[in-house]
C-alpha positions as CSV (number, residue, x, y, z in Angstrom):
1,M,-7.6,-1.8,1.6
2,A,-5.1,0.9,2.6
3,L,-2.6,-0.5,0.8
4,L,-4.6,-0.4,-2.5
5,E,-5.9,3.1,-2.2
6,G,-1.9,3.9,-1.4
7,V,-1.1,2.5,-4.9
8,V,-3.7,4.6,-6.6
9,T,-2.4,7.4,-5.3
10,L,1.0,6.6,-6.0
11,A,0.7,5.9,-9.4
12,R,-0.9,9.1,-9.9
13,H,1.2,11.3,-8.5
14,F,4.0,9.8,-10.3
15,G,2.4,9.4,-13.5
16,A,2.5,5.8,-13.5
17,N,-0.1,6.2,-16.1
18,E,1.9,6.4,-19.2
19,V,4.2,4.2,-18.0
20,L,1.9,1.0,-17.5
21,R,-0.1,1.7,-20.5
22,K,3.9,2.0,-23.0
23,S,4.5,-1.5,-21.1
24,G,2.0,-2.8,-23.5
25,Q,0.8,-5.2,-20.4
26,Y,-2.0,-2.8,-19.4
27,G,-5.5,-1.2,-21.2
28,P,-6.8,2.1,-21.0
29,R,-8.2,3.5,-17.8
30,V,-11.8,2.3,-17.8
31,E,-14.0,4.8,-16.0
32,V,-15.7,4.3,-12.7
33,P,-17.9,6.3,-10.5
34,E,-15.9,8.0,-7.9
35,S,-17.7,6.7,-5.3
36,A,-16.3,2.9,-6.5
37,D,-14.7,1.0,-3.7
38,V,-10.6,1.2,-4.0
39,Q,-10.1,-2.1,-5.9
40,T,-12.6,-1.2,-8.5
41,R,-10.7,1.4,-9.1
42,L,-7.5,0.0,-9.2
43,L,-8.8,-3.0,-11.1
44,A,-10.2,0.3,-13.6
45,F,-6.8,2.1,-13.6
46,I,-5.0,-0.6,-15.1
47,G,-8.0,-1.4,-17.9
48,R,-9.6,-4.4,-16.4
49,Q,-13.3,-4.1,-16.4
50,P,-14.5,-4.3,-13.1
């Protein structure tokens, strides 16, 4: 799970949001509660419904 947390943190830090969205492979971010587990947050970040 630490790896998933690292991916989410790096993506936010390096502005991956814009790059991912422009690629057309990922949908808009899905809002999830801050208390959501890291896998759910990652899925939401790449635009998938957890």
